Residue frames as a rotation matrix with the C-alpha (Angstrom) as fourth column:
UNK 1
0.024 0.994 -0.109 231.29
-0.870 0.074 0.487 119.79
0.492 0.083 0.866 97.66
UNK 2
-0.693 -0.158 0.703 230.26
-0.599 0.669 -0.440 117.07
-0.401 -0.726 -0.558 100.07
UNK 3
-0.355 0.555 -0.752 228.63
-0.542 0.533 0.649 113.96
0.762 0.639 0.111 98.59
UNK 4
-0.523 0.297 0.799 226.09
-0.738 0.311 -0.599 112.33
-0.426 -0.903 0.056 100.92
UNK 5
-0.481 0.331 -0.812 225.03
-0.441 0.709 0.550 108.80
0.758 0.623 -0.195 100.06
UNK 6
-0.017 0.552 0.834 222.26
-0.962 0.218 -0.164 107.08
-0.273 -0.805 0.527 102.00
UNK 7
-0.825 -0.429 -0.367 223.14
-0.516 0.837 0.183 103.41
0.229 0.341 -0.912 101.96
UNK 8
-0.734 0.643 0.218 219.69
0.281 0.580 -0.764 102.56
-0.618 -0.500 -0.607 103.36
UNK 9
-0.248 0.640 -0.727 217.86
-0.711 -0.630 -0.312 104.40
-0.658 0.439 0.611 100.55
UNK 10
0.372 0.464 0.804 215.80
0.289 0.766 -0.575 102.52
-0.882 0.446 0.151 97.97
UNK 11
0.913 -0.115 -0.391 217.46
-0.394 -0.494 -0.775 104.70
-0.104 0.862 -0.496 95.30
UNK 12
0.706 -0.706 0.057 220.48
0.673 0.643 -0.366 103.14
0.221 0.297 0.929 93.63
UNK 13
0.304 -0.694 -0.652 223.81
0.564 -0.421 0.711 104.55
-0.768 -0.584 0.263 94.78
UNK 14
-0.631 -0.569 0.527 224.79
0.754 -0.291 0.589 105.64
-0.181 0.769 0.613 91.25
UNK 15
0.100 0.745 0.659 221.52
0.701 -0.523 0.485 107.65
0.706 0.414 -0.575 90.99
UNK 16
0.795 0.117 -0.595 222.12
0.563 -0.507 0.653 109.27
-0.225 -0.854 -0.469 94.38
UNK 17
-0.187 -0.960 -0.209 225.60
0.656 -0.280 0.701 110.21
-0.731 -0.006 0.682 93.19
UNK 18
-0.522 0.079 0.849 224.24
0.776 -0.370 0.511 111.69
0.355 0.926 0.132 89.95
UNK 19
0.516 0.835 0.192 221.60
0.639 -0.524 0.562 113.65
0.571 -0.167 -0.804 91.85
UNK 20
0.558 -0.387 -0.734 224.15
0.615 -0.401 0.679 114.99
-0.557 -0.831 0.014 94.34
UNK 21
-0.545 -0.827 0.137 226.41
0.682 -0.343 0.646 116.23
-0.487 0.446 0.751 91.56
UNK 22
-0.265 0.564 0.782 223.49
0.720 -0.424 0.550 117.81
0.642 0.709 -0.294 89.66
UNK 23
0.776 0.544 -0.319 222.41
0.605 -0.500 0.619 119.54
0.177 -0.674 -0.717 92.90
UNK 24
0.129 -0.837 -0.531 225.98
0.675 -0.318 0.666 120.74
-0.727 -0.444 0.524 93.37
UNK 25
-0.708 -0.297 0.641 225.92
0.700 -0.418 0.579 122.28
0.095 0.859 0.504 89.89
UNK 26
0.144 0.879 0.455 222.49
0.667 -0.426 0.611 123.86
0.731 0.215 -0.648 90.41
UNK 27
0.887 0.198 -0.416 223.59
0.458 -0.475 0.751 125.42
-0.049 -0.857 -0.513 93.73
UNK 28
0.724 -0.653 0.222 226.95
-0.328 -0.609 -0.722 126.60
0.607 0.450 -0.655 92.35
UNK 29
0.701 -0.531 0.477 228.93
-0.372 0.299 0.879 124.37
-0.609 -0.793 0.012 94.69
UNK 30
-0.189 -0.676 0.713 230.45
0.579 0.510 0.637 122.93
-0.793 0.532 0.295 91.51
UNK 31
0.353 0.298 -0.887 230.97
-0.350 -0.837 -0.421 125.23
-0.868 0.459 -0.191 88.54
UNK 32
0.999 0.034 -0.006 231.42
-0.014 0.237 -0.972 124.93
-0.032 0.971 0.237 84.81
UNK 33
0.479 -0.870 -0.114 234.96
-0.448 -0.131 -0.884 123.73
0.754 0.475 -0.453 84.01
UNK 34
0.081 -0.446 0.891 235.67
-0.984 0.104 0.141 122.28
-0.156 -0.889 -0.431 87.44
UNK 35
-0.403 -0.328 -0.854 237.12
-0.494 0.864 -0.099 118.81
0.771 0.382 -0.510 87.59
UNK 36
0.739 0.624 0.255 235.33
-0.595 0.425 0.682 116.09
0.317 -0.656 0.685 89.52
UNK 37
0.088 -0.714 0.695 237.38
-0.777 0.388 0.496 113.65
-0.624 -0.583 -0.521 91.65
UNK 38
-0.615 -0.320 -0.721 238.82
-0.711 0.620 0.331 110.69
0.341 0.716 -0.609 89.83
UNK 39
0.328 0.774 -0.542 236.68
-0.470 0.631 0.617 107.56
0.820 0.053 0.570 89.80
UNK 40
-0.047 -0.455 -0.889 239.08
0.540 0.738 -0.406 105.80
0.841 -0.499 0.211 92.20
UNK 41
-0.912 -0.374 0.172 239.37
0.098 -0.604 -0.791 108.76
0.399 -0.704 0.587 94.56
UNK 42
-0.366 0.857 0.364 235.64
-0.840 -0.472 0.266 109.35
0.400 -0.208 0.893 94.80
UNK 43
0.400 0.476 -0.783 234.91
-0.174 0.878 0.445 105.65
0.900 -0.042 0.434 95.25
UNK 44
-0.365 -0.632 -0.684 237.47
0.600 0.402 -0.692 105.43
0.712 -0.663 0.232 98.06
UNK 45
-0.916 -0.030 0.401 236.21
-0.208 -0.818 -0.536 108.60
0.344 -0.575 0.742 99.79
UNK 46
-0.097 0.977 0.189 232.60
-0.929 -0.157 0.336 107.50
0.358 -0.143 0.923 99.77
UNK 47
-0.608 -0.196 0.769 233.30
-0.537 0.815 -0.216 103.81
-0.585 -0.545 -0.602 100.31
UNK 48
0.590 0.799 0.114 231.64
-0.382 0.401 -0.833 102.55
-0.711 0.448 0.542 97.13
UNK 49
0.230 -0.429 0.874 232.65
0.649 0.736 0.191 100.46
-0.725 0.524 0.447 94.14
UNK 50
-0.632 -0.544 -0.552 234.56
-0.062 -0.675 0.735 102.20
-0.773 0.499 0.392 91.34
UNK 51
-0.822 0.370 0.434 232.12
0.552 0.325 0.768 100.80
0.143 0.870 -0.471 88.78
UNK 52
0.164 0.915 -0.368 229.32
0.956 -0.240 -0.169 102.64
-0.243 -0.324 -0.914 90.58
UNK 53
0.076 -0.256 -0.964 231.15
0.082 -0.962 0.262 105.97
-0.994 -0.099 -0.052 90.21
UNK 54
-0.900 -0.428 0.077 231.97
0.064 0.046 0.997 105.10
-0.431 0.902 -0.014 86.60
UNK 55
-0.412 0.837 0.361 228.28
0.904 0.326 0.276 104.47
0.113 0.440 -0.891 85.89
UNK 56
0.410 0.550 -0.728 227.26
0.666 -0.726 -0.174 107.77
-0.623 -0.413 -0.664 87.50
UNK 57
-0.310 -0.609 -0.730 229.87
-0.130 -0.733 0.667 109.69
-0.942 0.302 0.148 85.49
UNK 58
-0.917 -0.018 0.399 228.75
0.370 0.339 0.865 107.97
-0.151 0.941 -0.304 82.26
UNK 59
0.012 0.999 0.046 225.14
0.999 -0.010 -0.049 108.96
-0.049 0.047 -0.998 82.95
UNK 60
0.371 0.038 -0.928 226.12
0.323 -0.942 0.091 112.54
-0.870 -0.334 -0.362 83.73
UNK 61
-0.728 -0.643 -0.239 228.11
-0.065 -0.281 0.957 112.63
-0.682 0.713 0.163 80.48
UNK 62
-0.694 0.516 0.503 225.19
0.718 0.439 0.540 111.22
0.058 0.736 -0.675 78.49
UNK 63
0.345 0.906 -0.246 222.82
0.932 -0.361 -0.025 113.80
-0.111 -0.221 -0.969 80.04
UNK 64
0.273 -0.300 0.914 225.20
0.541 -0.738 -0.404 116.67
0.795 0.605 -0.040 79.23
UNK 65
0.995 0.083 0.056 226.39
-0.002 -0.549 0.836 117.60
0.100 -0.832 -0.546 82.73
UNK 66
0.358 -0.931 0.065 230.02
-0.257 -0.031 0.966 116.48
-0.898 -0.363 -0.251 82.42
UNK 67
0.743 -0.316 -0.590 232.55
-0.572 0.160 -0.805 115.97
0.349 0.935 -0.062 79.71
UNK 68
0.795 -0.523 0.308 235.02
0.182 0.690 0.701 113.09
-0.578 -0.501 0.644 80.04
UNK 69
0.699 -0.670 -0.250 238.56
-0.653 -0.455 -0.606 114.09
0.293 0.586 -0.756 79.11
UNK 70
0.687 -0.439 -0.579 241.36
0.324 0.899 -0.296 111.52
0.650 0.015 0.760 79.01
UNK 71
-0.359 -0.921 0.149 243.80
0.348 -0.281 -0.895 113.86
0.866 -0.270 0.421 80.70
UNK 72
-0.702 0.115 0.703 241.50
-0.535 -0.736 -0.414 115.73
0.470 -0.667 0.579 83.13
UNK 73
-0.884 0.457 -0.094 238.85
0.434 0.731 -0.527 113.07
-0.173 -0.507 -0.845 83.86
UNK 74
0.017 0.982 0.189 235.27
0.969 -0.062 0.239 114.18
0.246 0.179 -0.953 84.44
UNK 75
-0.936 -0.305 -0.175 234.83
0.327 -0.938 -0.112 117.95
-0.130 -0.162 0.978 84.02
UNK 76
-0.072 0.944 -0.323 231.61
0.501 -0.246 -0.830 119.94
-0.863 -0.222 -0.455 84.60
UNK 77
-0.984 -0.128 -0.124 230.32
-0.052 -0.461 0.886 120.93
-0.171 0.878 0.446 81.14
UNK 78
-0.235 0.971 0.051 226.62
0.329 0.128 -0.936 121.76
-0.915 -0.203 -0.349 81.25
UNK 79
-0.927 -0.177 -0.331 225.63
-0.246 -0.380 0.892 121.69
-0.283 0.908 0.309 77.60
UNK 80
-0.406 0.872 0.273 221.99
0.854 0.468 -0.228 120.70
-0.327 0.141 -0.935 77.77
UNK 81
-0.836 0.187 0.516 220.06
0.135 -0.841 0.524 123.20
0.532 0.507 0.678 75.73
UNK 82
-0.856 0.462 0.231 217.29
-0.464 -0.491 -0.737 125.04
-0.227 -0.738 0.635 77.51
UNK 83
-0.029 0.900 -0.435 214.41
-0.957 0.101 0.273 123.57
0.289 0.424 0.858 75.46
UNK 84
-0.077 -0.056 -0.995 215.49
-0.077 0.996 -0.050 119.99
0.994 0.073 -0.081 76.14
UNK 85
-0.938 -0.288 -0.193 215.95
0.173 0.094 -0.980 120.75
0.300 -0.953 -0.038 79.83
UNK 86
-0.581 0.797 0.166 212.46
-0.798 -0.518 -0.308 122.27
-0.160 -0.312 0.937 80.01
UNK 87
0.141 0.637 -0.757 210.97
-0.722 0.590 0.361 119.17
0.677 0.496 0.544 78.32
UNK 88
-0.401 -0.386 -0.830 212.75
0.222 0.839 -0.497 116.84
0.889 -0.384 -0.251 80.75
UNK 89
-0.995 0.043 0.093 211.72
-0.102 -0.371 -0.923 118.88
-0.005 -0.927 0.374 83.77
UNK 90
-0.272 0.959 -0.084 208.07
-0.957 -0.260 0.125 118.98
0.098 0.115 0.989 82.55
UNK 91
0.067 0.286 -0.956 208.02
-0.360 0.900 0.244 115.21
0.930 0.328 0.163 82.05
UNK 92
-0.658 -0.378 -0.651 209.38
0.439 0.510 -0.740 114.54
0.612 -0.773 -0.169 85.56
UNK 93
-0.928 0.324 0.187 207.13
-0.364 -0.668 -0.649 117.19
-0.085 -0.670 0.738 87.13
UNK 94
-0.117 0.918 -0.380 204.02
-0.781 0.151 0.606 115.61
0.613 0.367 0.699 85.62
UNK 95
-0.028 0.055 -0.998 204.79
0.249 0.967 0.046 112.39
0.968 -0.247 -0.041 87.51
UNK 96
-0.884 -0.349 -0.312 205.61
0.390 -0.181 -0.903 114.17
0.258 -0.920 0.296 90.77
UNK 97
-0.738 0.656 0.160 202.40
-0.675 -0.725 -0.141 116.25
0.023 -0.212 0.977 90.61
UNK 98
-0.006 0.761 -0.649 200.27
-0.505 0.557 0.659 113.22
0.863 0.332 0.381 89.73
UNK 99
-0.343 -0.184 -0.921 201.54
0.581 0.729 -0.362 111.41
0.738 -0.659 -0.143 92.85
UNK 100
-0.992 -0.058 -0.110 200.93
0.122 -0.631 -0.767 114.51
-0.025 -0.774 0.633 95.00
UNK 101
-0.480 0.876 -0.031 197.40
-0.802 -0.425 0.420 114.99
0.355 0.227 0.907 93.64
UNK 102
-0.017 0.435 -0.900 196.59
0.007 0.900 0.435 111.31
1.000 0.001 -0.018 94.43
UNK 103
-0.440 -0.240 -0.865 197.58
0.827 0.267 -0.495 112.12
0.350 -0.933 0.081 98.03
UNK 104
0.579 0.815 0.012 195.33
0.773 -0.554 0.309 115.23
0.259 -0.169 -0.951 98.12
UNK 105
-0.363 -0.690 -0.626 198.17
0.704 -0.643 0.302 117.76
-0.611 -0.331 0.719 98.10
UNK 106
0.641 0.748 -0.171 196.70
0.502 -0.577 -0.644 121.09
-0.581 0.327 -0.745 96.99
UNK 107
0.530 -0.392 0.751 197.95
0.656 -0.372 -0.657 123.46
0.537 0.841 0.060 94.30
UNK 108
0.743 -0.217 0.633 198.81
-0.420 -0.888 0.188 126.05
0.521 -0.405 -0.751 96.92
UNK 109
0.769 -0.477 0.426 200.79
-0.210 0.442 0.872 123.50
-0.604 -0.760 0.240 98.95
UNK 110
0.510 -0.578 0.637 202.73
0.840 0.493 -0.226 122.53
-0.184 0.651 0.737 95.80
UNK 111
0.587 -0.257 0.767 203.46
0.266 -0.834 -0.483 126.20
0.764 0.488 -0.422 95.02
UNK 112
0.817 -0.278 0.505 204.62
-0.574 -0.472 0.669 126.80
0.052 -0.837 -0.545 98.60
UNK 113
0.680 -0.593 0.432 206.91
0.279 0.753 0.595 123.72
-0.678 -0.284 0.678 98.42
UNK 114
0.480 -0.497 0.723 208.41
0.834 0.003 -0.552 124.87
0.273 0.868 0.416 95.12
UNK 115
0.679 -0.189 0.710 209.02
-0.171 -0.981 -0.097 128.36
0.714 -0.055 -0.698 96.49
UNK 116
0.835 -0.339 0.433 210.61
-0.445 0.045 0.894 126.93
-0.323 -0.940 -0.113 99.64
UNK 117
0.587 -0.613 0.529 212.87
0.609 0.765 0.210 124.55
-0.533 0.199 0.822 97.75
UNK 118
0.515 -0.376 0.770 213.90
0.610 -0.471 -0.638 127.26
0.602 0.798 -0.014 95.31
UNK 119
0.758 -0.190 0.625 214.71
-0.438 -0.857 0.271 129.65
0.484 -0.479 -0.733 98.16
UNK 120
0.790 -0.449 0.416 216.75
-0.216 0.431 0.876 127.03
-0.573 -0.782 0.244 100.02
UNK 121
0.344 -0.661 0.667 218.76
0.581 0.708 0.402 125.60
-0.738 0.249 0.627 97.16
UNK 122
0.050 -0.260 0.964 218.78
0.999 0.019 -0.046 127.87
-0.006 0.965 0.261 94.19
UNK 123
0.938 0.347 -0.017 218.40
0.347 -0.938 0.015 131.51
-0.011 -0.020 -1.000 95.22
UNK 124
0.395 -0.873 -0.287 222.14
0.031 -0.300 0.954 131.81
-0.918 -0.386 -0.091 95.97
UNK 125
-0.275 -0.521 0.808 223.04
0.808 0.329 0.488 130.83
-0.521 0.787 0.331 92.38
UNK 126
0.285 0.476 0.832 220.87
0.886 -0.463 -0.038 133.52
0.367 0.748 -0.554 90.86
UNK 127
0.938 -0.041 -0.343 222.08
0.150 -0.847 0.511 136.20
-0.311 -0.531 -0.788 93.30
UNK 128
0.036 -0.999 0.035 225.66
0.295 0.045 0.954 135.46
-0.955 -0.024 0.297 92.22
UNK 129
-0.261 -0.086 0.962 224.69
0.955 0.122 0.270 135.84
-0.140 0.989 0.051 88.54
UNK 130
0.726 0.655 0.208 223.14
0.678 -0.733 -0.055 139.31
0.116 0.181 -0.977 89.07
């Protein structure tokens, strides 16, 4: 998996890193049980501070995407239960939709965007599961 960090983004680097790893899991680029690079290795490869990677891994652990093992480091372990994930997605989606509605984005445009994003990023994962 290739991690892409935008150093000019307003989003904090640790959040970008979290989001990239979550996207990697969702698109099956990273799978359950796979080991993430060590904190030092990932920091060196991306050119960021080790504390930034550590913070991202801690957040991913807290949110149930990785398990930290003393011997193996950060390992993908998606243990968020479905109900909790649905609640979190709903909460975030409410905010995204509210912003879009304020900018006069229609329901059909939102549906089209969701379908497009799903087709681009997530269709491959579900095809592999079938």
